[in-house]
C-alpha positions as CSV (number, residue, x, y, z in Angstrom):
1,M,152.3,49.3,-37.9
2,F,152.4,46.0,-36.3
3,D,152.3,47.9,-32.3
4,A,149.9,49.3,-33.7
5,L,147.7,45.9,-34.8
6,K,148.6,45.0,-31.2
7,C,146.7,47.7,-29.1
8,W,143.7,46.6,-30.8
9,V,144.1,42.3,-30.8
10,S,144.0,41.1,-27.9
11,P,145.1,37.2,-28.5
12,A,142.6,34.3,-27.3
13,P,144.1,32.7,-24.4
14,P,144.4,29.0,-24.3
15,L,140.3,27.6,-24.2
16,D,139.5,26.6,-20.1
17,D,136.9,24.3,-20.2
18,T,136.9,23.2,-16.4
19,R,136.4,26.6,-15.9
20,W,133.8,28.4,-17.0
21,V,132.6,31.9,-15.9
22,V,129.1,33.2,-15.1
23,L,128.4,36.6,-16.4
24,D,125.7,39.7,-15.1
25,V,126.0,43.5,-15.4
26,E,124.2,46.0,-14.5
27,S,124.0,49.8,-16.2
28,S,122.7,52.4,-16.8
29,G,120.3,51.8,-18.9
30,L,118.7,49.7,-21.9
31,D,120.5,50.5,-25.2
32,A,123.9,48.2,-24.6
33,Q,125.5,50.7,-27.2
34,R,124.7,53.9,-25.6
35,D,124.2,53.2,-21.9
36,R,127.4,52.9,-19.3
37,L,128.5,49.9,-17.5
38,L,127.5,49.8,-13.5
39,A,129.1,46.9,-12.8
40,I,129.9,43.4,-13.2
41,A,129.4,40.3,-10.7
42,A,131.2,37.2,-12.0
43,I,131.1,33.7,-11.0
44,A,133.0,30.5,-11.5
45,V,131.3,26.8,-12.3
46,R,133.5,23.9,-12.3
47,L,133.9,21.2,-15.1
48,D,136.7,19.4,-14.0
49,G,135.2,15.9,-13.4
50,G,131.7,15.0,-12.7
51,P,129.1,16.8,-13.3
52,P,130.1,20.5,-13.3
53,R,129.5,22.8,-9.5
54,I,129.1,26.1,-8.8
55,A,132.7,28.1,-6.5
56,L,130.6,30.3,-4.6
57,G,135.2,31.0,-3.2
58,D,135.0,31.5,-7.0
59,S,133.9,34.5,-7.5
60,F,134.4,38.5,-8.6
61,E,132.1,41.7,-8.0
62,V,133.1,45.3,-8.9
63,V,130.6,49.0,-9.3
64,L,132.5,50.5,-11.8
65,R,132.7,54.7,-10.4
66,Q,130.9,57.1,-13.2
67,P,132.4,60.0,-14.2
68,V,131.2,63.1,-12.6
69,D,130.4,65.0,-15.9
70,A,127.9,61.8,-16.3
71,A,124.3,61.8,-16.9
72,Q,122.7,62.1,-13.9
73,P,121.0,59.2,-13.5
74,D,117.0,57.7,-13.9
75,K,115.9,57.0,-10.4
76,A,114.0,54.5,-11.7
77,N,116.7,52.3,-13.1
78,I,118.4,52.8,-9.5
79,L,115.3,51.9,-7.9
80,L,115.4,48.4,-10.1
81,H,119.7,47.5,-9.4
82,G,119.9,49.7,-6.5
83,I,123.2,51.2,-7.3
84,G,123.1,54.7,-6.2
85,V,124.4,57.8,-7.1
86,G,127.1,57.3,-4.0
87,A,128.1,53.8,-5.5
88,Q,128.6,55.2,-8.7
89,R,130.7,57.7,-7.1
90,R,132.5,55.9,-5.3
91,G,133.4,53.1,-7.6
92,V,136.3,51.6,-8.7
93,R,137.8,53.7,-11.9
94,P,137.3,51.7,-14.6
95,D,140.1,50.6,-16.1
96,A,141.5,48.8,-12.2
97,A,138.4,47.7,-12.3
98,L,137.7,46.2,-16.1
99,Q,141.8,45.4,-15.3
100,S,140.7,43.4,-11.9
101,L,138.3,41.5,-14.4
102,A,140.2,40.2,-17.3
103,D,143.0,38.7,-14.2
104,F,139.7,36.9,-13.0
105,V,137.9,35.5,-15.9
106,G,141.7,34.9,-17.3
107,A,141.3,31.6,-20.1
108,S,137.7,31.0,-19.2
109,P,135.0,30.9,-21.7
110,L,132.5,33.4,-20.8
111,V,128.2,32.4,-19.9
112,A,125.3,34.5,-19.2
113,F,121.9,35.2,-20.1
114,H,120.7,37.3,-23.5
115,A,124.7,37.3,-23.6
116,A,125.1,40.1,-26.2
117,F,123.9,42.9,-23.9
118,D,126.9,41.8,-21.5
119,Q,129.0,41.6,-24.2
120,T,128.4,44.6,-25.8
121,L,128.2,46.7,-22.3
122,I,132.1,44.8,-21.5
123,D,133.1,44.8,-25.4
124,R,133.1,49.0,-25.2
125,A,134.3,49.9,-21.4
126,C,137.2,47.3,-22.0
127,Q,138.0,49.4,-25.7
128,A,137.5,52.0,-23.4
129,A,139.6,52.4,-20.9
130,L,142.4,49.3,-21.5
131,G,142.1,49.9,-25.5
132,R,142.0,46.4,-26.4
133,R,138.4,43.5,-26.0
134,L,139.0,40.8,-23.9
135,P,139.7,37.4,-26.2
136,N,137.5,35.3,-24.1
137,P,134.5,33.1,-25.9
138,W,130.9,34.2,-25.0
139,L,128.2,31.3,-24.8
140,D,124.3,32.4,-24.2
141,L,122.3,30.7,-21.9
142,A,118.6,31.9,-24.0
143,P,118.9,29.9,-26.9
144,L,121.0,27.1,-25.6
145,A,117.6,25.9,-23.8
146,E,115.2,26.5,-26.1
147,V,117.2,24.2,-27.6
148,L,117.8,22.0,-25.4
149,H,113.9,22.0,-23.7
150,P,112.1,23.5,-26.4
151,Q,108.9,22.2,-25.6
152,V,108.8,24.7,-22.8
153,K,107.0,27.9,-23.5
154,A,109.6,30.3,-21.6
155,R,111.9,33.4,-22.9
156,A,112.5,35.9,-20.2
157,L,115.5,34.7,-17.5
158,D,112.5,35.0,-14.7
159,D,110.1,31.7,-17.2
160,W,113.3,29.6,-17.3
161,M,114.1,30.4,-13.0
162,A,110.3,29.7,-12.7
163,H,109.9,26.3,-14.7
164,F,113.2,24.5,-13.0
165,G,112.1,26.2,-9.6
166,I,115.2,28.4,-9.3
167,R,114.8,30.9,-6.5
168,C,117.3,34.4,-7.0
169,A,117.5,36.9,-4.3
170,V,116.9,40.8,-5.2
171,R,116.2,40.0,-8.9
172,H,117.9,42.8,-10.2
173,Q,120.8,42.9,-9.1
174,A,124.1,41.5,-10.6
175,A,125.8,39.0,-7.9
176,A,122.0,37.2,-7.2
177,D,121.4,37.5,-11.0
178,T,125.0,35.5,-11.9
179,L,124.1,33.4,-9.0
180,A,120.8,32.2,-10.8
181,T,122.2,32.2,-13.9
182,A,124.9,29.6,-13.1
183,E,122.1,27.5,-11.4
184,L,119.8,27.9,-14.7
185,L,123.9,26.1,-16.6
186,L,122.7,23.5,-14.0
187,M,120.5,22.4,-15.3
188,L,120.1,22.3,-18.2
189,W,123.5,20.2,-17.6
190,P,121.6,16.9,-17.8
191,A,119.4,17.7,-20.8
192,L,123.2,18.8,-22.7
193,R,125.6,15.9,-22.4
194,A,121.3,14.2,-23.9
195,Q,122.7,15.8,-26.9
196,L,126.0,15.5,-26.3
197,A,128.7,12.4,-25.3
198,R,131.3,15.3,-24.6
199,P,129.3,18.9,-23.8
200,G,132.4,21.0,-23.9
201,F,131.9,24.7,-24.4
202,K,132.7,24.5,-28.3
203,A,129.9,21.4,-29.2
204,S,127.5,23.3,-26.1
205,A,128.1,26.8,-28.2
206,A,127.2,24.9,-32.0
207,L,124.4,23.7,-30.4
208,A,122.8,27.2,-29.3
209,A,123.8,28.6,-32.4
210,Q,120.9,25.2,-34.2
211,R,118.7,28.3,-32.4
212,R,118.9,30.6,-35.5
213,W,117.3,27.7,-37.7
214,L,114.9,26.5,-35.3
215,P,110.9,28.1,-36.7
216,S,109.1,29.9,-33.4
């Protein structure tokens, strides 16, 4: 019985609070419970002394191979993310791709904008391909930004990018969106420091969780 439980539960490694991994995904649709994970991009933000910095050399990107019997990709969806049928068929096997992601992430906490979507897709894919989910905790930048800047009438990532003057080379392309999200984290950092004496991951996640108690 205990051996069976080990297949379902992956113990969380000690949290590496000096390296946060920002993630973004591309999918076959907008339903995280049903649609397929197509691609993942990730980049590390280092917090090992001084202000946080984006580590461009510490990044990850993969396109997952889609099953031959998968439904024909929607043309509008392909135009959105640019991952054509050929690229989807030539992608990396899901088990190898997701194991590589787990190795890249290591003990780092995960960060995304509207993280529930990314987390659900990655959890479903990891469970199907690896028999387990990533144990790493997640931080959603969307509610954190609202808590730190309540005067800003922004909701979507594009709104926050416009507010802070963040430019994204190609929107709805995982690697570019990941970099834009990492830049948003850096833009939020001064306000985060003003709120928290030590803005570690757990304290930042707790601050983001306050959004549910704030009036709209």
